[in-house]
C-alpha positions as CSV (number, residue, x, y, z in Angstrom):
1,X,0.0,0.0,0.0
2,X,1.2,3.5,-0.9
3,X,1.6,5.8,2.1
4,X,1.5,9.5,1.4
5,X,3.3,12.3,3.2
6,X,0.0,13.7,4.5
7,X,-0.7,10.5,6.4
8,X,2.8,10.5,7.9
9,X,2.4,14.1,8.9
10,X,-0.9,13.4,10.6
11,X,0.5,10.5,12.6
12,X,3.6,12.5,13.6
13,X,1.4,15.3,14.9
14,X,-0.6,12.8,17.0
15,X,2.2,10.9,18.5
16,X,5.5,12.7,18.0
17,X,7.4,9.7,16.6
18,X,10.0,9.9,13.8
19,X,9.2,10.0,10.1
20,X,10.4,6.5,9.4
21,X,8.7,5.0,12.5
22,X,5.5,6.6,11.4
23,X,5.9,5.4,7.8
24,X,6.6,1.8,9.0
25,X,3.7,1.8,11.4
26,X,1.4,3.0,8.6
27,X,2.6,0.3,6.3
28,X,2.0,-2.3,9.0
29,X,-1.5,-0.8,9.6
30,X,-2.3,-0.7,5.9
31,X,-2.7,3.1,6.0
32,X,-5.0,3.2,9.0
33,X,-3.8,6.1,11.2
34,X,-5.5,5.0,14.4
35,X,-4.1,1.5,14.1
36,X,-0.7,2.9,13.3
37,X,-0.9,5.1,16.4
38,X,-1.7,2.0,18.5
39,X,1.3,0.1,17.0
40,X,3.6,3.1,17.9
41,X,2.1,3.2,21.4
42,X,2.9,-0.5,21.9
43,X,6.5,0.0,20.6
44,X,6.8,2.9,23.0
45,X,5.8,0.8,25.9
46,X,8.4,-1.8,25.0
47,X,11.1,0.9,24.6
48,X,10.1,2.4,28.0
49,X,10.3,-1.0,29.7
50,X,13.8,-1.5,28.4
51,X,14.9,1.9,29.7
52,X,13.2,1.6,33.1
53,X,16.3,0.3,35.0
54,X,18.6,3.1,33.7
55,X,19.9,5.5,36.3
56,X,18.3,9.0,36.3
57,X,20.6,11.6,37.8
58,X,19.7,14.7,35.7
59,X,16.5,16.6,35.5
60,X,14.6,19.6,36.7
61,X,12.5,20.9,39.6
62,X,9.3,22.4,38.2
63,X,6.9,24.7,40.0
64,X,3.3,25.5,39.3
65,X,1.4,28.3,41.2
66,X,-2.3,28.3,40.6
67,X,-4.2,31.6,40.0
68,X,-4.0,34.1,42.8
69,X,-1.2,32.2,44.5
70,X,-3.3,30.2,46.9
71,X,-2.1,26.7,45.7
72,X,1.3,25.7,44.5
73,X,3.2,22.5,43.6
74,X,6.8,21.4,43.1
75,X,7.9,18.3,41.3
76,X,11.4,16.8,40.9
77,X,11.5,15.0,37.5
78,X,14.7,13.1,36.6
79,X,16.1,11.8,33.4
80,X,19.4,10.3,32.2
81,X,21.1,13.4,30.7
82,X,21.0,17.2,31.0
83,X,20.4,17.3,27.2
84,X,17.0,15.7,27.6
85,X,16.3,17.8,30.7
86,X,16.5,20.9,28.5
87,X,14.1,19.6,25.8
88,X,10.6,21.1,25.4
89,X,8.9,17.6,25.7
90,X,10.6,17.1,29.1
91,X,9.9,20.6,30.4
92,X,6.2,20.3,29.3
93,X,5.9,16.9,31.1
94,X,7.3,18.5,34.3
95,X,4.9,21.4,34.1
96,X,1.9,19.1,33.5
97,X,2.9,17.0,36.4
98,X,3.2,20.1,38.7
99,X,-0.3,21.2,37.5
100,X,-1.6,17.7,38.2
101,X,-0.3,17.8,41.8
102,X,-1.8,21.2,42.4
103,X,-5.2,20.2,41.0
104,X,-5.6,16.6,42.3
105,X,-3.8,16.7,45.6
106,X,-2.3,13.2,45.6
107,X,-1.1,11.8,48.9
108,X,1.6,9.3,47.6
109,X,3.8,8.9,44.6
110,X,3.0,5.3,43.8
111,X,1.1,2.3,45.2
112,X,4.2,1.1,46.9
113,X,4.3,4.3,49.0
114,X,0.6,3.9,50.0
115,X,0.1,2.4,53.5
116,X,-2.0,-0.8,53.6
117,X,-4.5,0.9,56.0
118,X,-5.0,3.9,53.7
119,X,-8.8,4.5,53.2
120,X,-8.4,6.6,50.0
121,X,-8.7,4.6,46.8
122,X,-5.3,4.0,45.2
123,X,-6.3,5.6,41.9
124,X,-7.0,8.9,43.8
125,X,-4.2,8.7,46.4
126,X,-1.3,7.8,44.2
127,X,-0.1,10.3,41.7
128,X,1.2,7.8,39.1
129,X,-2.2,6.0,39.0
130,X,-4.3,9.2,38.7
131,X,-6.1,10.0,35.5
132,X,-4.4,12.9,33.7
133,X,-6.4,16.1,34.2
134,X,-6.0,17.1,30.5
135,X,-6.9,13.7,29.1
136,X,-8.6,11.3,31.6
137,X,-8.1,8.4,29.2
138,X,-4.4,8.4,30.2
139,X,-2.8,7.9,33.6
140,X,0.1,9.9,34.9
141,X,2.3,6.9,34.5
142,X,1.1,6.5,30.9
143,X,1.9,10.1,30.2
144,X,5.5,9.6,31.6
145,X,5.9,6.4,29.4
146,X,4.8,8.3,26.3
147,X,7.5,10.9,27.0
148,X,10.1,8.2,27.5
149,X,9.2,6.9,24.1
150,X,9.5,10.4,22.6
151,X,12.8,11.4,24.2
152,X,14.5,8.0,24.2
153,X,15.6,8.1,27.9
154,X,14.3,6.8,31.2
155,X,12.3,9.4,33.1
156,X,11.4,9.1,36.8
157,X,9.2,11.3,38.9
158,X,11.2,11.4,42.1
159,X,9.1,13.4,44.5
160,X,6.5,16.1,44.7
161,X,5.1,18.6,47.2
162,X,1.8,20.5,47.3
163,X,1.1,23.7,49.2
164,X,-2.2,25.3,49.9
165,X,-2.7,28.6,51.7
166,X,-4.0,28.0,55.2
167,X,-3.7,24.2,54.7
């Protein structure tokens, strides 16, 4: 099947993968953009799993202060190199995570951090399990994995803090 540049462009805008990765996924999906996007997502998950054990010693601390300064959040997001820490995709992820913390008030980073006697449901209490506020079909962990696939390095959310005036 012939794949045209318009299809490749459309797929790249949706998922951020490289030109050849998009072309190959479209060939595998017989030109179906949605199917090709799913193929790329699965490949991204495999790539992310391979990178999960790599050490993350670089990164950034990102802040988000909500309107009128009543709520704020800080997140420490780590990656493997300072080169990736300076990319727009990484900075955008850090900002979105800080916004998530400010908006959803998670108690713990992951389910491993959540005490057994915690009465709050894991999907609400654990940041990595929460639905992403901008796209509830994704979890925060899924959002991080997507960015790992884009930038090609392991990314780890190390810690976060949320502050509320009078809280």
